[in-house]
C-alpha positions in Angstrom: -15.0 -6.3 -45.5 -12.6 -3.9 -47.7 -15.3 -1.3 -47.4 -15.3 -1.6 -43.5 -11.6 -1.1 -43.1 -11.6 1.7 -45.7 -14.4 3.2 -43.5 -12.3 2.9 -40.1 -9.2 4.0 -41.9 -10.9 7.4 -43.1 -11.9 8.3 -39.6 -8.4 7.3 -38.1 -6.3 8.9 -40.6 -8.4 12.1 -40.7 -8.3 12.3 -36.8 -4.3 11.9 -37.0 -3.9 14.5 -39.5 -6.1 16.8 -37.8 -4.1 16.4 -34.5 -0.8 16.7 -36.3 -1.9 20.0 -37.7 -3.2 21.3 -34.2 0.2 20.2 -32.2 2.7 21.0 -34.7 1.2 23.7 -36.8 -1.1 25.4 -34.4 -4.1 25.0 -36.8 -6.9 25.5 -34.2 -9.6 25.7 -36.9 -9.0 22.1 -38.2 -11.3 20.4 -35.7 -14.1 22.7 -36.1 -14.0 22.7 -39.6 -14.1 18.8 -39.6 -17.0 18.8 -37.2 -18.8 21.3 -39.6 -18.1 18.9 -42.5 -19.5 16.0 -40.9 -23.0 17.9 -40.3 -22.8 19.3 -43.6 -22.1 15.8 -45.1 -24.9 14.0 -42.9 -27.5 16.8 -43.9 -26.6 16.7 -47.6 -26.7 12.8 -47.7 -30.5 13.0 -46.8 -31.6 16.4 -48.2 -29.5 16.8 -51.3 -29.1 13.1 -52.3 -31.7 10.9 -51.0 -34.8 13.2 -51.0 -34.2 14.1 -54.7 -33.5 10.7 -55.6 -37.2 9.8 -54.5 -38.6 11.7 -57.5 -36.2 10.4 -60.1 -36.5 7.0 -58.5 -40.3 7.1 -58.5 -40.4 8.3 -62.4 -37.9 5.4 -63.6 -39.1 2.7 -61.6 -42.7 3.6 -62.6 -41.4 3.4 -66.1 -39.6 0.2 -65.6 -42.7 -1.5 -64.4 -44.4 -0.4 -67.5 -41.6 -1.9 -69.5 -41.8 -4.9 -67.8 -45.4 -5.4 -68.0 -44.9 -4.5 -71.7 -42.4 -7.1 -72.4 -39.9 -4.5 -73.3 -37.3 -6.0 -70.5 -37.8 -9.6 -71.9 -37.3 -8.5 -75.4 -34.1 -6.8 -74.2 -33.0 -9.8 -72.3 -33.1 -12.1 -75.5 -31.1 -9.9 -77.3 -28.1 -9.4 -75.1 -28.7 -12.9 -73.4 -26.3 -14.9 -75.1 -23.6 -12.1 -74.4 -24.9 -11.8 -70.6 -24.9 -15.5 -69.9 -21.3 -15.6 -70.4 -20.3 -12.5 -68.1 -23.2 -13.6 -65.7 -23.3 -17.4 -65.8 -25.5 -17.5 -62.6 -28.2 -15.4 -63.9 -30.8 -17.2 -66.3 -31.0 -15.8 -70.0 -34.3 -14.5 -70.1 -34.4 -13.2 -66.5 -35.6 -9.4 -66.3 -32.4 -8.5 -64.6 -30.6 -8.9 -67.9 -32.7 -6.3 -69.8 -32.4 -4.1 -66.6 -28.7 -4.2 -66.6 -28.6 -3.4 -70.3 -31.1 -0.3 -69.8 -28.6 0.8 -67.2 -25.5 0.4 -69.4 -27.2 2.1 -72.3 -28.2 5.0 -70.1 -24.5 5.4 -68.8 -23.2 5.0 -72.5 -25.5 8.1 -73.3 -24.7 10.1 -70.3 -28.4 9.9 -69.1 -27.2 10.1 -65.3 -30.8 10.9 -63.9 -32.0 7.6 -65.5 -28.9 5.4 -65.0 -29.3 5.4 -61.4 -33.0 4.0 -61.1 -32.2 1.7 -63.8 -29.2 0.2 -61.9 -30.9 0.1 -58.5 -33.7 -2.0 -60.3 -31.1 -4.3 -62.0 -29.3 -4.9 -58.7 -32.6 -5.7 -56.9 -33.2 -8.1 -59.8 -29.8 -9.8 -59.2 -30.7 -9.9 -55.3 -33.4 -11.9 -55.9 -31.0 -14.6 -57.3 -28.5 -14.1 -54.6 -28.5 -17.2 -52.3 -26.5 -15.1 -49.5 -28.7 -12.0 -49.1 -25.9 -10.1 -47.0 -22.9 -11.2 -49.2 -22.6 -9.8 -52.9 -22.8 -12.4 -55.4 -20.7 -12.8 -58.6 -23.1 -11.2 -60.9 -23.7 -8.2 -58.6 -19.9 -7.5 -58.4 -19.5 -8.0 -62.1 -22.6 -5.4 -62.7 -21.1 -2.8 -60.3 -17.7 -2.7 -61.6 -18.9 -2.5 -65.0 -21.5 0.3 -64.0 -18.9 2.3 -62.0 -16.1 2.2 -64.7 -18.8 4.3 -66.8 -18.2 3.7 -70.2 -19.6 6.8 -72.1 -20.0 7.9 -75.7 -21.7 11.3 -74.9 -20.0 13.3 -72.1 -22.9 16.1 -72.4 -22.5 17.5 -68.7 -19.0 18.0 -69.3 -19.2 19.7 -72.6 -21.8 21.9 -71.3 -19.6 23.1 -68.3 -16.9 23.7 -71.1 -19.3 25.7 -73.0 -20.2 27.8 -69.7 -16.6 28.7 -69.3 -16.0 30.0 -73.0 -14.3 27.1 -74.4 -13.6 27.7 -78.1 -14.1 24.0 -78.8 -16.1 22.5 -75.8 -16.5 19.0 -77.5 -12.8 18.5 -78.0 -12.6 16.2 -75.0 -15.1 14.0 -76.6 -12.5 11.2 -78.0 -10.4 11.2 -75.0 -13.2 10.7 -72.8 -14.4 7.8 -74.8 -11.0 6.3 -75.0 -10.4 6.6 -71.2 -13.8 5.3 -70.2 -13.6 2.3 -72.5 -9.9 1.4 -71.0 -11.5 1.6 -67.5 -14.4 -0.7 -68.4 -12.1 -3.0 -70.2 -9.8 -3.2 -67.1 -12.7 -3.7 -64.7 -14.2 -6.4 -67.1 -10.7 -8.3 -67.1 -10.0 -8.1 -63.2 -13.6 -9.6 -62.3 -13.5 -12.1 -65.2 -10.0 -13.4 -63.9 -11.2 -13.6 -60.3 -14.6 -15.3 -61.5 -12.8 -17.6 -64.1 -14.9 -16.1 -66.8 -13.6 -17.0 -70.3 -13.3 -13.9 -72.1 -11.9 -15.7 -75.5 -15.4 -17.3 -75.7 -16.6 -16.8 -79.4 -19.6 -14.7 -78.5 -17.9 -12.8 -75.8 -15.2 -11.8 -78.4 -17.5 -10.8 -80.9 -19.5 -8.7 -78.7 -16.4 -6.9 -77.4 -15.0 -6.6 -80.9 -18.2 -5.4 -82.0 -18.6 -2.6 -79.4 -14.9 -1.8 -79.9 -15.7 -1.5 -83.8 -19.0 0.7 -83.0 -16.8 3.2 -80.9 -14.3 3.3 -83.4 -16.7 4.2 -86.3 -18.4 6.8 -84.1 -15.4 8.3 -83.4 -14.3 8.4 -87.1 -17.6 9.5 -88.3 -17.8 12.3 -85.8 -14.4 13.8 -86.5 -14.4 13.5 -90.3 -18.2 14.5 -91.1 -19.3 16.8 -88.1 -17.8 19.9 -87.0 -17.6 21.0 -83.2 -20.9 22.8 -83.1 -22.6 19.9 -84.8 -21.0 17.3 -82.3 -22.3 19.4 -79.4 -25.7 19.8 -80.6 -26.1 16.1 -81.7 -24.9 15.0 -78.4 -27.5 17.4 -76.4 -30.3 16.5 -78.8 -29.7 12.8 -79.1 -29.5 12.2 -75.5 -32.7 13.8 -74.7 -34.5 12.2 -77.6 -33.4 8.7 -75.9 -34.3 10.0 -72.5 -38.0 10.8 -73.4 -38.1 8.1 -76.1 -37.7 5.1 -73.6 -40.8 6.0 -71.6 -42.7 6.6 -74.9 -41.7 3.1 -76.3 -42.7 1.5 -73.0 -46.1 3.3 -72.9 -46.8 2.4 -76.5 -45.7 -1.2 -75.6 -48.2 -1.2 -72.9 -51.1 0.1 -74.8 -50.3 -2.8 -77.3 -50.4 -5.3 -74.7 -53.6 -3.5 -73.4 -52.3 -3.1 -69.8 -53.3 -0.2 -67.6 -50.3 1.9 -68.2 -50.9 4.2 -65.3 -51.6 1.8 -62.9 -48.5 0.0 -63.6 -46.4 3.2 -63.3 -47.9 3.9 -59.9 -47.1 0.2 -58.8 -43.4 0.7 -59.9 -43.1 4.1 -58.5 -44.1 3.3 -54.9 -40.8 1.3 -54.8 -39.0 4.3 -55.5 -39.7 5.8 -51.9 -38.9 2.5 -50.1 -35.5 2.3 -51.8 -34.5 6.0 -51.2 -35.3 5.6 -47.7 -33.7 2.3 -47.2 -30.3 3.6 -48.5 -30.2 6.8 -46.1 -28.0 5.1 -43.2 -25.4 3.8 -45.8 -24.9 7.2 -47.4 -24.7 9.1 -44.2 -22.2 6.8 -42.8 -19.9 6.6 -45.8 -20.3 10.5 -46.7 -19.4 11.6 -43.5 -16.4 9.7 -43.4 -15.4 10.8 -47.0 -15.9 14.3 -45.7 -13.4 14.0 -42.6 -10.7 12.5 -45.1 -11.2 15.2 -47.5 -11.5 18.2 -44.9 -8.4 17.1 -43.0 -6.4 17.9 -46.0 -5.2 14.3 -47.0 -5.9 14.6 -50.5 -3.7 17.8 -50.9 -0.8 16.1 -49.1 -1.2 13.2 -51.3 -1.0 15.5 -54.5 1.8 17.4 -53.1 3.7 13.9 -52.4 3.3 13.1 -56.1 4.5 16.4 -57.2 7.7 15.8 -55.1 8.1 12.3 -56.2 7.7 12.9 -59.8 9.9 16.2 -59.6 12.9 14.1 -58.8 12.7 12.1 -61.7 12.7 15.1 -64.0 9.2 14.2 -65.4 6.6 16.8 -66.5 4.9 17.7 -63.2 1.8 19.5 -64.7 -0.5 16.6 -64.4 0.0 16.7 -60.4 -2.1 19.9 -60.5 -5.3 18.0 -61.5 -4.6 14.7 -59.4 -6.7 16.1 -56.7 -9.6 15.6 -58.9 -8.8 11.9 -59.5 -8.2 11.3 -55.8 -11.5 13.0 -54.9 -13.6 11.5 -57.8 -14.1 8.1 -56.1 -15.1 9.7 -52.9 -17.2 12.7 -53.9 -18.7 13.6 -57.2 -19.5 17.0 -56.0 -16.2 17.7 -54.7 -14.4 16.6 -57.9 -16.7 18.7 -59.9 -16.0 21.8 -57.9 -12.4 21.2 -58.4 -12.9 20.6 -62.2 -14.9 23.7 -62.4 -12.2 25.8 -60.3 -9.5 24.7 -62.8 -11.5 25.8 -65.7 -12.1 29.1 -64.3 -8.3 29.9 -63.2 -6.5 28.2 -65.8 -9.0 28.5 -68.6 -11.2 25.7 -70.2 -8.9 25.5 -73.4 -5.6 25.4 -71.2 -3.9 22.2 -70.8 -5.0 22.0 -67.2 -8.6 22.7 -68.2 -8.5 19.9 -70.8 -7.0 17.2 -68.4 -9.3 18.4 -65.6 -12.6 17.8 -67.9 -11.2 14.4 -69.2 -10.1 13.0 -65.6 -13.5 14.1 -64.2 -15.4 12.2 -67.1 -13.3 9.1 -66.6 -13.6 7.7 -62.9 -16.9 7.6 -61.0 -17.9 8.2 -57.4 -16.7 4.4 -56.4 -17.6 4.9 -52.6 -20.9 6.4 -53.1 -22.0 3.8 -55.7 -21.1 0.9 -53.3 -23.0 2.6 -50.4 -26.0 3.2 -52.8 -26.3 0.1 -54.6 -25.5 -2.5 -51.8 -27.3 -0.5 -49.4 -30.5 -0.6 -51.5 -30.5 -4.5 -51.4 -28.9 -5.0 -47.9 -25.5 -6.2 -49.0 -23.1 -6.0 -46.1 -20.2 -8.1 -47.3 -18.9 -6.5 -50.6 -16.2 -9.1 -51.0 -13.6 -7.8 -54.0 -16.1 -5.3 -55.3 -14.1 -2.2 -54.0 -10.7 -3.3 -55.2 -12.0 -4.2 -58.7 -13.7 -0.9 -59.0 -10.4 1.1 -57.8 -8.4 -1.1 -60.3 -10.7 0.0 -63.1 -10.4 3.6 -61.8 -6.7 3.6 -61.7 -6.4 2.5 -65.4 -9.1 5.1 -66.5 -7.2 7.8 -64.8 -3.9 6.9 -66.1 -5.2 6.7 -69.6 -7.0 9.9 -69.1 -3.5 11.7 -68.1 -1.8 10.0 -71.1 -4.1 10.5 -73.8 -4.7 14.3 -72.5 -0.7 14.7 -73.2 -1.5 13.2 -76.5 -4.3 15.5 -77.5 -3.6 18.7 -75.5 -0.1 18.5 -74.2 
């Protein structure tokens, strides 16, 4: 229901702001710009998102089907089963969805965006099989989506690449801030959902896994900073992620050969699902992205940023961070819009400036919350999202605040 009210609010707020701009400021172009924006968003929802997703979905759902028949998904389920059984108590320990979620989280962790989405949609479909109310998000689906959207990342490859393009002397210097900010966002999302679902985070198994993940990240940061220079970190990130991206299909194929299954037939069987899922999500994407376009084009985000600048300026605070707040505001609404703002800041302020650094960290921290909700819930026909959106926005908030604070610590 929260998403329904947000959707209505976007339309109403955009219309009121546009009306004010027309009547009081004589802005005769605003309604034309907003109308054109709706057409562009509706078109891009299909042409730039849904249709390209068909190929990616077909590839990775085909790979997933090989992994299922080869037993790789069940193998992963057994490894993480004790931990996931505490976080997802309604999901049987050896259910395929456990392994599918693990693959999705792993792809996010390594910055493999093209693989993460199909793997995540497959996991959501697996959780939907266990969902008793097919139109209402289950506890497991909410927990999964909040953890997915918080986007814990240890290899922010895309951002490093963009910083290198804009001639940064140290394109990888946002490596540690991005890890810390996404880790805080993930932890915040986990705590919020766990409190709501009455999950015991002080369980020995849960604590062991959380401390283990924290320790792994700490050791990784220590190793990268102590033993690798900037060029080596960048090279390692790019090579390692690509090896993993291609290594997963190869491992699944070898497993299929070992199990003596028809690997190509299994791939085709899974790939067929890619087209069906991509078509199914189109109405959800069009509806939500058009509303987001109206909210952005009317100038609401700009006014919000200026309001924060005025507010913090009255407390004699450093207001430099308000220059990058539009990225934080637009990131949950539009990934491409936030990316455009980040690149614009890198171009005008410089990749190694304070604004350039903070823009990079902020962009790598939050995720496209509204798009993710439309995509994942739309794919399985969920209409009632319960408290998913507030939980995701709380995780975004903690990630954004951490990104700002750690940017001051590292680059301020």
